[in-house]
ZADO-149131 format. One line per field, with one value per atom (N, C-alpha, C): x, y, z; atom name; residue number from 1; residue in three letters. Coordinates in steps of 0.02 Angstrom, whole numbers, m for minus. Example, Ala and Ser with C-alpha at 12.3 -4.5 7.8 and 13.67 -1.06 7.14 Angstrom:
xx <- 660;615;660;642;684;645;
yy <- m284;m225;m165;m112;m53;2;
zz <- 390;390;390;354;357;394;
site <- N;CA;C;N;CA;C;
pos <- 1;1;1;2;2;2;
code <- Ala;Ala;Ala;Ser;Ser;Ser;
# end
This chain:
xx <- 10492;10551;10573;10586;10606;10675;10684;10748;10802;10861;10918;10957;10938;10976;10959;11008;10999;10990;10945;10936;10995;11009;11066;11052;11104;11093;11070;11025;10997;11047;11060;11108;11075;11114;11091;11087;11047;11045;11113;11155;11222;11264;11259;11298;11276;11212;11186;11214;11213;11239;11314;11351;11423;11436;11395;11402;11390;11338;11324;11379;11403;11458;11519;11534;11592;11584;11522;11509;11517;11500;11500;11563;11607;11667;11707;11732;11774;11737;11672;11634;11596;11621;11592;11521;11503;11435;11384;11407;11360;11364;11396;11402;11333;11288;11220;11186;11195;11167;11196;11262;11294;11263;11252;11222;11152;11114;11046;11044;11094;11095;11115;11163;11194;11178;11144;11134;11068;11032;10969;10975;10974;10979;10914;10921;10863;10848;10896;10887;10911;10926;10945;11020;11058;11130;11167;11155;11192;11181;11118;11103;11136;11133;11163;11238;11269;11342;11360;11320;11333;11332;11283;11278;11338;11357;11415;11478;11490;11551;11554;11499;11497;11502;11462;11458;11521;11559;11621;11681;11668;11720;11777;11763;11815;11841;11797;11817;11869;11874;11926;11994;11995;12057;12074;12059;12070;12119;12171;12223;12238;12266;12294;12366;12413;12484;12503;12473;12490;12453;12410;12374;12300;12273;12204;12157;12111;12064;11996;11955;11891;11839;11848;11805;11788;11741;11727;11771;11806;11846;11804;11742;11698;11688;11676;11668;11732;11789;11852;11866;11850;11859;11812;11750;11701;11724;11751;11773;11828;11877;11931;11904;11853;11823;11789;11755;11723;11776;11829;11883;11913;11925;11956;11909;11844;11795;11785;11781;11768;11829;11889;11952;11947;11931;11925;11993;11992;12054;12057;12000;11998;11958;11989;11955;11946;11884;11868;11846;11880;11863;11847;11787;11769;11773;11822;11834;11899;11954;12021;12038;12025;12045;12120;12139;12210;12245;12206;12236;12241;12220;12227;12188;12126;12085;12112;12137;12166;12224;12266;12323;12299;12245;12216;12193;12156;12134;12194;12246;12305;12339;12342;12373;12337;12271;12232;12241;12237;12241;12309;12363;12428;12431;12397;12396;12356;12306;12268;12312;12354;12406;12392;12332;12316;12333;12345;12357;12296;12309;12254;12276;12227;12239;12187;12208;12162;12159;12098;12087;12052;12084;12055;12047;11985;11967;11944;11968;11944;11947;11904;11900;11964;12000;12067;12107;12172;12218;12256;12225;12258;12273;12231;12240;12283;12295;12328;12399;12413;12478;12532;12594;12648;12661;12655;12668;12616;12556;12505;12520;12544;12560;12613;12654;12709;12688;12626;12604;12593;12632;12630;12568;12532;12472;12409;12418;12361;12370;12318;12317;12271;12298;12259;12241;12176;12151;12118;12138;12109;12055;11992;11937;11872;11817;11752;11737;11713;11698;11638;11603;11546;11561;11626;11646;11655;11645;11655;11726;11776;11845;11858;11824;11831;11799;11740;11708;11752;11784;11828;11888;11916;11974;11954;11894;11871;11864;11838;11832;11901;11950;12018;12046;12037;12064;12028;11962;11926;11956;11979;12010;12079;12117;12184;12184;12134;12128;12060;12052;11987;11971;11908;11887;11835;11825;11775;11798;11748;11761;11729;11766;11740;11744;11687;11685;11655;11679;11653;11646;11588;11573;11579;11625;11638;11665;11631;11655;11603;11575;11523;11460;11434;11380;11311;11305;11239;11203;11138;11099;11113;11113;11120;11187;11240;11306;11313;11290;11294;11253;11195;11153;11189;11224;11261;11318;11351;11404;11376;11319;11289;11269;11243;11224;11285;11340;11402;11427;11421;11446;11399;11338;11288;11311;11336;11358;11427;11461;11531;11537;11486;11487;11449;11474;11444;11416;11380;11350;11402;11386;11431;11479;11485;11527;11494;11534;11511;11517;11464;11464;11444;11483;11466;11454;11397;11381;11389;11443;11458;11422;11421;11392;11317;11285;11212;11181;11222;11196;11177;11195;11178;11104;11082;11013;10964;10988;10944;10943;10995;10997;11056;11073;11032;11062;11116;11150;11135;11155;11149;11082;11027;10961;10950;10991;10985;11022;11055;11099;11062;11003;10967;10978;10943;10949;11022;11041;11111;11116;11168;11178;11120;11088;11032;10976;10961;10908;10928;10993;11018;11006;11019;11006;10932;10890;10818;10797;10823;10806;10830;10891;10919;10875;10856;10818;10747;10722;10656;10660;10718;10727;10752;10795;10823;10815;10755;10741;10775;10799;10826;10902;10935;11008;11047;11025;11065;11024;11060;11033;11069;11031;11060;11093;11155;11191;11179;11119;11098;11140;11161;11201;11266;11298;11361;11347;11295;11280;11270;11237;11218;11266;11321;11365;11391;11411;11440;11390;11327;11275;11262;11313;11305;11356;11345;11389;11383;11436;11432;11392;11374;11341;11276;11229;11166;11129;11102;11066;11113;11179;11225;11272;11261;11302;11265;11290;11252;11291;11258;11288;11252;11290;11261;11229;11168;11132;11152;
yy <- 1577;1606;1669;1721;1784;1777;1811;1809;1844;1812;1841;1890;1893;1936;2009;2050;2121;2155;2205;2242;2287;2298;2341;2412;2447;2517;2560;2603;2646;2701;2708;2759;2827;2877;2946;2967;3018;3042;3062;3092;3111;3050;2998;2938;2905;2907;2878;2915;2981;3021;3008;3002;2990;2921;2873;2806;2807;2843;2848;2885;2939;2977;2934;2891;2846;2799;2778;2732;2766;2829;2862;2904;2907;2947;2925;2974;2965;2933;2926;2899;2955;2980;3039;3027;2964;2950;2968;2974;2986;3056;3102;3170;3203;3186;3215;3190;3125;3098;3134;3146;3182;3251;3286;3352;3350;3300;3294;3280;3243;3226;3284;3324;3374;3446;3457;3526;3532;3585;3599;3667;3667;3729;3769;3835;3878;3901;3890;3911;3982;4019;4089;4100;4046;4054;4084;4061;4091;4166;4187;4258;4298;4272;4307;4311;4257;4259;4309;4310;4359;4430;4444;4510;4524;4475;4484;4497;4456;4462;4529;4549;4612;4672;4673;4732;4742;4689;4695;4709;4716;4735;4685;4622;4571;4566;4579;4575;4627;4681;4731;4712;4657;4633;4564;4553;4488;4499;4458;4468;4403;4410;4354;4372;4332;4345;4416;4439;4505;4563;4549;4603;4601;4659;4663;4632;4591;4555;4556;4602;4613;4561;4500;4444;4403;4358;4307;4246;4221;4160;4101;4097;4043;4050;4111;4121;4105;4126;4115;4040;4002;3929;3901;3925;3904;3922;3982;4005;3960;3941;3899;3831;3806;3743;3751;3807;3821;3827;3864;3872;3806;3763;3698;3655;3658;3619;3647;3714;3746;3748;3757;3765;3817;3879;3931;3951;3981;4009;4084;4115;4187;4200;4238;4260;4336;4359;4430;4455;4506;4536;4610;4630;4700;4724;4767;4791;4764;4801;4778;4794;4857;4883;4872;4833;4825;4773;4731;4680;4612;4605;4540;4485;4499;4446;4428;4477;4462;4414;4425;4381;4312;4311;4247;4207;4239;4202;4174;4215;4192;4135;4138;4084;4018;4020;3959;3934;3979;3959;3928;3953;3924;3852;3838;3770;3724;3750;3710;3690;3738;3721;3734;3758;3772;3845;3862;3932;3975;4034;4077;4149;4193;4263;4288;4331;4366;4438;4462;4533;4565;4614;4648;4722;4747;4814;4856;4918;4965;5035;5079;5148;5187;5168;5195;5145;5154;5107;5139;5186;5219;5170;5119;5072;5011;5002;4941;4936;4879;4868;4851;4876;4862;4788;4747;4676;4641;4669;4641;4657;4717;4738;4693;4660;4620;4553;4532;4467;4469;4431;4434;4400;4362;4329;4372;4431;4476;4539;4557;4620;4668;4722;4772;4828;4842;4894;4948;5010;5067;5098;5082;5106;5089;5117;5097;5026;4985;4915;4909;4964;4962;4997;5009;5048;5004;5031;4993;4966;5004;4980;4917;4910;4849;4791;4802;4750;4727;4774;4757;4717;4735;4697;4626;4618;4550;4509;4540;4504;4481;4525;4508;4450;4453;4401;4335;4338;4276;4241;4281;4253;4224;4260;4238;4178;4175;4122;4088;4047;4015;3965;3961;3916;3949;3921;3946;4012;4050;4114;4111;4137;4147;4221;4253;4325;4340;4393;4414;4490;4513;4584;4608;4654;4678;4750;4792;4862;4908;4953;4998;4956;4960;4916;4947;5000;5027;4982;4981;4939;4955;5019;5038;5016;5023;5005;4929;4892;4819;4794;4823;4804;4819;4876;4893;4842;4820;4770;4704;4684;4621;4625;4683;4691;4693;4723;4724;4653;4610;4542;4497;4518;4474;4444;4485;4455;4424;4432;4409;4341;4320;4256;4204;4143;4088;4035;3989;3935;3900;3893;3859;3905;3968;4017;4033;4059;4069;4143;4169;4239;4241;4277;4289;4364;4382;4452;4460;4492;4498;4556;4552;4603;4612;4560;4561;4551;4544;4542;4611;4664;4732;4746;4800;4823;4774;4746;4703;4631;4607;4537;4498;4501;4529;4591;4622;4676;4743;4798;4866;4880;4875;4885;4955;5003;5072;5085;5034;5043;5071;5047;5064;5010;5013;4961;4949;4886;4868;4807;4765;4707;4658;4646;4599;4623;4687;4715;4718;4724;4723;4654;4602;4534;4525;4549;4543;4581;4641;4682;4648;4622;4588;4527;4489;4428;4444;4500;4521;4536;4564;4581;4523;4481;4423;4360;4334;4281;4214;4204;4139;4137;4191;4194;4150;4145;4113;4062;4012;3966;3980;3984;3996;3932;3938;3882;3884;3863;3869;3824;3767;3722;3755;3789;3825;3883;3920;3979;3960;3904;3885;3836;3819;3767;3781;3843;3860;3898;3899;3927;4001;4037;4109;4131;4189;4214;4289;4320;4391;4399;4343;4346;4306;4318;4282;4297;4246;4250;4268;4265;4290;4239;4174;4122;4100;4120;4113;4076;4028;3990;4010;4030;4053;3996;4006;3956;3959;
zz <- 1543;1578;1541;1576;1544;1513;1456;1421;1462;1463;1499;1455;1389;1342;1353;1361;1371;1303;1300;1237;1224;1160;1141;1163;1186;1206;1148;1160;1108;1089;1024;1001;1002;1019;1015;942;926;856;830;873;851;834;876;864;799;785;722;662;667;612;601;656;650;620;637;609;534;513;441;406;438;409;398;446;440;381;368;313;245;242;176;165;214;207;146;110;51;m8;m3;m59;m92;m148;m180;m203;m214;m236;m183;m120;m66;m38;m74;m48;m41;m87;m81;m18;m2;59;119;118;173;182;125;129;158;139;163;238;262;333;377;353;396;378;322;301;265;280;245;211;145;107;111;116;114;43;m2;m71;m85;m33;m42;m39;m25;m14;m74;m136;m193;m199;m193;m199;m143;m82;m26;m33;m58;m67;m122;m176;m229;m202;m160;m130;m85;m45;0;m40;m91;m131;m166;m196;m233;m186;m134;m91;m49;m37;1;m44;m109;m158;m160;m146;m151;m222;m270;m340;m359;m319;m332;m303;m266;m235;m262;m326;m358;m416;m419;m470;m506;m566;m603;m621;m596;m607;m587;m532;m505;m536;m585;m620;m598;m581;m559;m611;m585;m629;m595;m616;m582;m604;m579;m597;m535;m544;m493;m507;m456;m467;m491;m469;m493;m568;m591;m663;m700;m673;m708;m715;m663;m669;m722;m722;m771;m842;m850;m916;m944;m900;m927;m948;m914;m935;m1003;m1013;m1078;m1132;m1118;m1168;m1187;m1139;m1154;m1196;m1181;m1218;m1288;m1294;m1358;m1403;m1372;m1408;m1463;m1444;m1495;m1523;m1581;m1609;m1597;m1580;m1567;m1504;m1459;m1398;m1403;m1395;m1399;m1331;m1307;m1242;m1252;m1234;m1233;m1160;m1146;m1078;m1052;m1064;m1046;m974;m953;m887;m877;m827;m809;m852;m886;m929;m897;m834;m800;m833;m853;m883;m953;m990;m1056;m1050;m999;m988;m965;m928;m906;m967;m1014;m1073;m1110;m1118;m1155;m1118;m1052;m1013;m1024;m1022;m1033;m1104;m1152;m1222;m1238;m1208;m1220;m1195;m1140;m1115;m1161;m1194;m1242;m1301;m1324;m1371;m1444;m1461;m1531;m1547;m1610;m1629;m1611;m1584;m1561;m1558;m1549;m1535;m1486;m1440;m1395;m1417;m1431;m1447;m1389;m1358;m1300;m1316;m1309;m1330;m1271;m1268;m1217;m1246;m1219;m1244;m1230;m1176;m1164;m1124;m1125;m1093;m1035;m1002;m945;m889;m881;m826;m845;m909;m933;m906;m874;m842;m894;m883;m931;m941;m887;m894;m937;m939;m983;m1056;m1069;m1138;m1170;m1129;m1156;m1183;m1172;m1195;m1271;m1307;m1380;m1410;m1370;m1395;m1387;m1357;m1346;m1387;m1423;m1460;m1423;m1397;m1362;m1410;m1415;m1460;m1419;m1431;m1395;m1439;m1424;m1465;m1429;m1452;m1427;m1451;m1406;m1424;m1471;m1482;m1528;m1594;m1608;m1667;m1728;m1788;m1850;m1858;m1835;m1843;m1802;m1745;m1705;m1742;m1771;m1810;m1867;m1901;m1957;m1934;m1876;m1851;m1832;m1806;m1790;m1853;m1906;m1970;m1995;m1989;m2012;m1971;m1905;m1862;m1872;m1888;m1901;m1962;m2010;m2070;m2054;m2011;m1994;m1946;m1903;m1854;m1861;m1914;m1925;m1870;m1852;m1800;m1756;m1696;m1650;m1618;m1595;m1561;m1492;m1444;m1376;m1361;m1346;m1335;m1266;m1235;m1170;m1169;m1147;m1144;m1072;m1060;m992;m994;m1033;m1038;m1005;m1042;m1018;m1004;m943;m923;m930;m970;m984;m1034;m1030;m1075;m1148;m1166;m1236;m1264;m1224;m1249;m1257;m1208;m1213;m1272;m1282;m1339;m1404;m1408;m1468;m1480;m1426;m1433;m1460;m1432;m1454;m1528;m1549;m1619;m1664;m1640;m1679;m1692;m1641;m1647;m1687;m1697;m1728;m1795;m1841;m1905;m1901;m1845;m1839;m1804;m1768;m1733;m1773;m1771;m1809;m1762;m1791;m1753;m1709;m1645;m1599;m1562;m1585;m1549;m1482;m1436;m1367;m1348;m1317;m1294;m1221;m1181;m1111;m1102;m1075;m1059;m984;m964;m892;m858;m792;m748;m759;m783;m787;m719;m667;m599;m573;m610;m591;m599;m570;m574;m541;m483;m444;m465;m501;m523;m494;m430;m375;m342;m370;m335;m368;m333;m360;m392;m354;m383;m411;m390;m413;m478;m506;m563;m624;m637;m698;m750;m807;m858;m877;m874;m888;m932;m921;m965;m967;m910;m908;m954;m949;m990;m1064;m1077;m1146;m1177;m1138;m1163;m1179;m1134;m1145;m1208;m1217;m1275;m1339;m1337;m1396;m1414;m1365;m1379;m1402;m1382;m1407;m1482;m1503;m1573;m1615;m1584;m1620;m1577;m1572;m1523;m1538;m1598;m1617;m1622;m1601;m1611;m1562;m1500;m1448;m1409;m1383;m1334;m1268;m1213;m1148;m1121;m1101;m1071;m996;m976;m906;m860;m885;m844;m824;m872;m856;m809;m824;m784;m710;m698;m630;m597;m631;m606;m536;m523;m458;m414;m434;m392;m404;m425;m437;m488;m518;m570;m577;m603;m622;m687;m719;m784;m785;m738;m740;m805;m836;m899;m957;m944;m994;m1024;m1015;m1046;m1110;m1168;m1230;m1284;m1316;m1371;m1436;m1486;m1549;m1587;m1607;m1647;m1720;
site <- N;CA;C;N;CA;C;N;CA;C;N;CA;C;N;CA;C;N;CA;C;N;CA;C;N;CA;C;N;CA;C;N;CA;C;N;CA;C;N;CA;C;N;CA;C;N;CA;C;N;CA;C;N;CA;C;N;CA;C;N;CA;C;N;CA;C;N;CA;C;N;CA;C;N;CA;C;N;CA;C;N;CA;C;N;CA;C;N;CA;C;N;CA;C;N;CA;C;N;CA;C;N;CA;C;N;CA;C;N;CA;C;N;CA;C;N;CA;C;N;CA;C;N;CA;C;N;CA;C;N;CA;C;N;CA;C;N;CA;C;N;CA;C;N;CA;C;N;CA;C;N;CA;C;N;CA;C;N;CA;C;N;CA;C;N;CA;C;N;CA;C;N;CA;C;N;CA;C;N;CA;C;N;CA;C;N;CA;C;N;CA;C;N;CA;C;N;CA;C;N;CA;C;N;CA;C;N;CA;C;N;CA;C;N;CA;C;N;CA;C;N;CA;C;N;CA;C;N;CA;C;N;CA;C;N;CA;C;N;CA;C;N;CA;C;N;CA;C;N;CA;C;N;CA;C;N;CA;C;N;CA;C;N;CA;C;N;CA;C;N;CA;C;N;CA;C;N;CA;C;N;CA;C;N;CA;C;N;CA;C;N;CA;C;N;CA;C;N;CA;C;N;CA;C;N;CA;C;N;CA;C;N;CA;C;N;CA;C;N;CA;C;N;CA;C;N;CA;C;N;CA;C;N;CA;C;N;CA;C;N;CA;C;N;CA;C;N;CA;C;N;CA;C;N;CA;C;N;CA;C;N;CA;C;N;CA;C;N;CA;C;N;CA;C;N;CA;C;N;CA;C;N;CA;C;N;CA;C;N;CA;C;N;CA;C;N;CA;C;N;CA;C;N;CA;C;N;CA;C;N;CA;C;N;CA;C;N;CA;C;N;CA;C;N;CA;C;N;CA;C;N;CA;C;N;CA;C;N;CA;C;N;CA;C;N;CA;C;N;CA;C;N;CA;C;N;CA;C;N;CA;C;N;CA;C;N;CA;C;N;CA;C;N;CA;C;N;CA;C;N;CA;C;N;CA;C;N;CA;C;N;CA;C;N;CA;C;N;CA;C;N;CA;C;N;CA;C;N;CA;C;N;CA;C;N;CA;C;N;CA;C;N;CA;C;N;CA;C;N;CA;C;N;CA;C;N;CA;C;N;CA;C;N;CA;C;N;CA;C;N;CA;C;N;CA;C;N;CA;C;N;CA;C;N;CA;C;N;CA;C;N;CA;C;N;CA;C;N;CA;C;N;CA;C;N;CA;C;N;CA;C;N;CA;C;N;CA;C;N;CA;C;N;CA;C;N;CA;C;N;CA;C;N;CA;C;N;CA;C;N;CA;C;N;CA;C;N;CA;C;N;CA;C;N;CA;C;N;CA;C;N;CA;C;N;CA;C;N;CA;C;N;CA;C;N;CA;C;N;CA;C;N;CA;C;N;CA;C;N;CA;C;N;CA;C;N;CA;C;N;CA;C;N;CA;C;N;CA;C;N;CA;C;N;CA;C;N;CA;C;N;CA;C;N;CA;C;N;CA;C;N;CA;C;N;CA;C;N;CA;C;N;CA;C;N;CA;C;N;CA;C;N;CA;C;N;CA;C;N;CA;C;N;CA;C;N;CA;C;N;CA;C;N;CA;C;N;CA;C;N;CA;C;N;CA;C;N;CA;C;N;CA;C;N;CA;C;N;CA;C;N;CA;C;N;CA;C;N;CA;C;N;CA;C;N;CA;C;N;CA;C;N;CA;C;N;CA;C;N;CA;C;N;CA;C;N;CA;C;N;CA;C;N;CA;C;N;CA;C;N;CA;C;N;CA;C;N;CA;C;N;CA;C;N;CA;C;N;CA;C;N;CA;C;N;CA;C;N;CA;C;N;CA;C;N;CA;C;N;CA;C;N;CA;C;N;CA;C;N;CA;C;N;CA;C;
pos <- 1;1;1;2;2;2;3;3;3;4;4;4;5;5;5;6;6;6;7;7;7;8;8;8;9;9;9;10;10;10;11;11;11;12;12;12;13;13;13;14;14;14;15;15;15;16;16;16;17;17;17;18;18;18;19;19;19;20;20;20;21;21;21;22;22;22;23;23;23;24;24;24;25;25;25;26;26;26;27;27;27;28;28;28;29;29;29;30;30;30;31;31;31;32;32;32;33;33;33;34;34;34;35;35;35;36;36;36;37;37;37;38;38;38;39;39;39;40;40;40;41;41;41;42;42;42;43;43;43;44;44;44;45;45;45;46;46;46;47;47;47;48;48;48;49;49;49;50;50;50;51;51;51;52;52;52;53;53;53;54;54;54;55;55;55;56;56;56;57;57;57;58;58;58;59;59;59;60;60;60;61;61;61;62;62;62;63;63;63;64;64;64;65;65;65;66;66;66;67;67;67;68;68;68;69;69;69;70;70;70;71;71;71;72;72;72;73;73;73;74;74;74;75;75;75;76;76;76;77;77;77;78;78;78;79;79;79;80;80;80;81;81;81;82;82;82;83;83;83;84;84;84;85;85;85;86;86;86;87;87;87;88;88;88;89;89;89;90;90;90;91;91;91;92;92;92;93;93;93;94;94;94;95;95;95;96;96;96;97;97;97;98;98;98;99;99;99;100;100;100;101;101;101;102;102;102;103;103;103;104;104;104;105;105;105;106;106;106;107;107;107;108;108;108;109;109;109;110;110;110;111;111;111;112;112;112;113;113;113;114;114;114;115;115;115;116;116;116;117;117;117;118;118;118;119;119;119;120;120;120;121;121;121;122;122;122;123;123;123;124;124;124;125;125;125;126;126;126;127;127;127;128;128;128;129;129;129;130;130;130;131;131;131;132;132;132;133;133;133;134;134;134;135;135;135;136;136;136;137;137;137;138;138;138;139;139;139;140;140;140;141;141;141;142;142;142;143;143;143;144;144;144;145;145;145;146;146;146;147;147;147;148;148;148;149;149;149;150;150;150;151;151;151;152;152;152;153;153;153;154;154;154;155;155;155;156;156;156;157;157;157;158;158;158;159;159;159;160;160;160;161;161;161;162;162;162;163;163;163;164;164;164;165;165;165;166;166;166;167;167;167;168;168;168;169;169;169;170;170;170;171;171;171;172;172;172;173;173;173;174;174;174;175;175;175;176;176;176;177;177;177;178;178;178;179;179;179;180;180;180;181;181;181;182;182;182;183;183;183;184;184;184;185;185;185;186;186;186;187;187;187;188;188;188;189;189;189;190;190;190;191;191;191;192;192;192;193;193;193;194;194;194;195;195;195;196;196;196;197;197;197;198;198;198;199;199;199;200;200;200;201;201;201;202;202;202;203;203;203;204;204;204;205;205;205;206;206;206;207;207;207;208;208;208;209;209;209;210;210;210;211;211;211;212;212;212;213;213;213;214;214;214;215;215;215;216;216;216;217;217;217;218;218;218;219;219;219;220;220;220;221;221;221;222;222;222;223;223;223;224;224;224;225;225;225;226;226;226;227;227;227;228;228;228;229;229;229;230;230;230;231;231;231;232;232;232;233;233;233;234;234;234;235;235;235;236;236;236;237;237;237;238;238;238;239;239;239;240;240;240;241;241;241;242;242;242;243;243;243;244;244;244;245;245;245;246;246;246;247;247;247;248;248;248;249;249;249;250;250;250;251;251;251;252;252;252;253;253;253;
code <- Met;Met;Met;Ala;Ala;Ala;Ser;Ser;Ser;Gln;Gln;Gln;Gln;Gln;Gln;Gln;Gln;Gln;Ser;Ser;Ser;Ala;Ala;Ala;Pro;Pro;Pro;Lys;Lys;Lys;Arg;Arg;Arg;Ser;Ser;Ser;Pro;Pro;Pro;Leu;Leu;Leu;Ala;Ala;Ala;Thr;Thr;Thr;Lys;Lys;Lys;Leu;Leu;Leu;Arg;Arg;Arg;Ile;Ile;Ile;Leu;Leu;Leu;Asn;Asn;Asn;Gln;Gln;Gln;Ile;Ile;Ile;Ala;Ala;Ala;Phe;Phe;Phe;Asp;Asp;Asp;Arg;Arg;Arg;Arg;Arg;Arg;Asn;Asn;Asn;Thr;Thr;Thr;Arg;Arg;Arg;Leu;Leu;Leu;Phe;Phe;Phe;Ser;Ser;Ser;Gln;Gln;Gln;Leu;Leu;Leu;Phe;Phe;Phe;Tyr;Tyr;Tyr;Arg;Arg;Arg;Ser;Ser;Ser;Thr;Thr;Thr;Gly;Gly;Gly;Ser;Ser;Ser;Glu;Glu;Glu;Pro;Pro;Pro;Glu;Glu;Glu;Glu;Glu;Glu;Tyr;Tyr;Tyr;Ala;Ala;Ala;Lys;Lys;Lys;Trp;Trp;Trp;Tyr;Tyr;Tyr;Phe;Phe;Phe;Asn;Asn;Asn;Asn;Asn;Asn;Leu;Leu;Leu;Val;Val;Val;Trp;Trp;Trp;Gln;Gln;Gln;Asp;Asp;Asp;Thr;Thr;Thr;Thr;Thr;Thr;Trp;Trp;Trp;Met;Met;Met;Gly;Gly;Gly;Ile;Ile;Ile;Glu;Glu;Glu;Thr;Thr;Thr;Tyr;Tyr;Tyr;Lys;Lys;Lys;Ser;Ser;Ser;Pro;Pro;Pro;Cys;Cys;Cys;Asp;Asp;Asp;Met;Met;Met;Trp;Trp;Trp;Asn;Asn;Asn;Tyr;Tyr;Tyr;Gln;Gln;Gln;Glu;Glu;Glu;Ile;Ile;Ile;Leu;Leu;Leu;Phe;Phe;Phe;Ser;Ser;Ser;Leu;Leu;Leu;Lys;Lys;Lys;Pro;Pro;Pro;Ser;Ser;Ser;Leu;Leu;Leu;Val;Val;Val;Ile;Ile;Ile;Glu;Glu;Glu;Phe;Phe;Phe;Gly;Gly;Gly;Thr;Thr;Thr;Ala;Ala;Ala;Phe;Phe;Phe;Gly;Gly;Gly;Gly;Gly;Gly;Ser;Ser;Ser;Ala;Ala;Ala;Ile;Ile;Ile;Tyr;Tyr;Tyr;Trp;Trp;Trp;Ala;Ala;Ala;Ser;Ser;Ser;Val;Val;Val;Met;Met;Met;Arg;Arg;Arg;Gln;Gln;Gln;Ile;Ile;Ile;Gly;Gly;Gly;Asn;Asn;Asn;Pro;Pro;Pro;Phe;Phe;Phe;Lys;Lys;Lys;Val;Val;Val;Leu;Leu;Leu;Ser;Ser;Ser;Val;Val;Val;Asp;Asp;Asp;Ile;Ile;Ile;Asp;Asp;Asp;His;His;His;Lys;Lys;Lys;Leu;Leu;Leu;Leu;Leu;Leu;Arg;Arg;Arg;Pro;Pro;Pro;Gln;Gln;Gln;Ala;Ala;Ala;Arg;Arg;Arg;Arg;Arg;Arg;Asp;Asp;Asp;Leu;Leu;Leu;Asp;Asp;Asp;Val;Val;Val;Glu;Glu;Glu;Phe;Phe;Phe;Val;Val;Val;Glu;Glu;Glu;Ala;Ala;Ala;Ser;Ser;Ser;Ser;Ser;Ser;Ala;Ala;Ala;Ser;Ser;Ser;Pro;Pro;Pro;Glu;Glu;Glu;Val;Val;Val;Ala;Ala;Ala;Glu;Glu;Glu;Arg;Arg;Arg;Ile;Ile;Ile;Arg;Arg;Arg;Gln;Gln;Gln;Leu;Leu;Leu;Arg;Arg;Arg;Ser;Ser;Ser;Glu;Glu;Glu;Tyr;Tyr;Tyr;Pro;Pro;Pro;Gly;Gly;Gly;Lys;Lys;Lys;Val;Val;Val;Trp;Trp;Trp;Ala;Ala;Ala;Ile;Ile;Ile;Leu;Leu;Leu;Asp;Asp;Asp;Ser;Ser;Ser;Asp;Asp;Asp;His;His;His;Ser;Ser;Ser;Met;Met;Met;Asp;Asp;Asp;His;His;His;Val;Val;Val;Leu;Leu;Leu;Ala;Ala;Ala;Glu;Glu;Glu;Met;Met;Met;Lys;Lys;Lys;Leu;Leu;Leu;Leu;Leu;Leu;Arg;Arg;Arg;Pro;Pro;Pro;Leu;Leu;Leu;Leu;Leu;Leu;Ser;Ser;Ser;Arg;Arg;Arg;Gly;Gly;Gly;Asp;Asp;Asp;Tyr;Tyr;Tyr;Leu;Leu;Leu;Val;Val;Val;Val;Val;Val;Glu;Glu;Glu;Asp;Asp;Asp;Ser;Ser;Ser;Leu;Leu;Leu;Leu;Leu;Leu;Asn;Asn;Asn;Gly;Gly;Gly;His;His;His;Pro;Pro;Pro;Val;Val;Val;Ala;Ala;Ala;Pro;Pro;Pro;Glu;Glu;Glu;Trp;Trp;Trp;Gly;Gly;Gly;Pro;Pro;Pro;Gly;Gly;Gly;Pro;Pro;Pro;Tyr;Tyr;Tyr;Glu;Glu;Glu;Ala;Ala;Ala;Ile;Ile;Ile;Glu;Glu;Glu;Ala;Ala;Ala;Tyr;Tyr;Tyr;Glu;Glu;Glu;Lys;Lys;Lys;Glu;Glu;Glu;Phe;Phe;Phe;Pro;Pro;Pro;Asp;Asp;Asp;Asp;Asp;Asp;Tyr;Tyr;Tyr;Thr;Thr;Thr;His;His;His;Asp;Asp;Asp;Ser;Ser;Ser;Ala;Ala;Ala;Arg;Arg;Arg;Glu;Glu;Glu;Asn;Asn;Asn;Lys;Lys;Lys;Phe;Phe;Phe;Gly;Gly;Gly;Trp;Trp;Trp;Ser;Ser;Ser;Phe;Phe;Phe;Ala;Ala;Ala;Pro;Pro;Pro;Tyr;Tyr;Tyr;Gly;Gly;Gly;Phe;Phe;Phe;Leu;Leu;Leu;Ile;Ile;Ile;Arg;Arg;Arg;Asn;Asn;Asn;
# end
């Protein structure tokens, strides 16, 4: 005798996906499964976004506490995580511009709560905003970031604020200048200190292919001469998929 039981209605592919989505909703352990079900990465998204962000000059319309800060927000979030983990006593910034990033470093460091100093160096302070100058935790120095007097001031501050150092290079983006900055810092940084070489995305890495040798090439040249000085923090560099500092997250050995 034939069965009187009716077969269950067949679910559509969309209904199946919605059912699975309902099961995994709010479960962070399954976010990768969600991504696999609903999205297929081509692998080119980070590079394309970097090009879009850079070429549309969004970075020129980015501020911290009302002061222009020519950075990637992804990098800035990453930097504060590094600062909290490292807990440096001295922050060195080459390339002040408007002063927004210097104030950002000071803001983060104050939340950490340990004694610290931010040293921000630029060849001139024509762009430096008055509200940035008022921050007592930041010392603004008007000089070439590759000059002996800057090296001497760093030595003095290392003595006054013993501990770890976090340094970021964001001034003249020519290869020769960045290489000179890296060599200046070589005897001044110790094991475990952190160095970020920004704007290594220039010269086709992946933006501005016409730029010419810049920060990326400076890192390569430095490592050819001093191959054992730094370890690349690739996990940090790639955390948000893209950065203004590709190949430029460096931990001193």
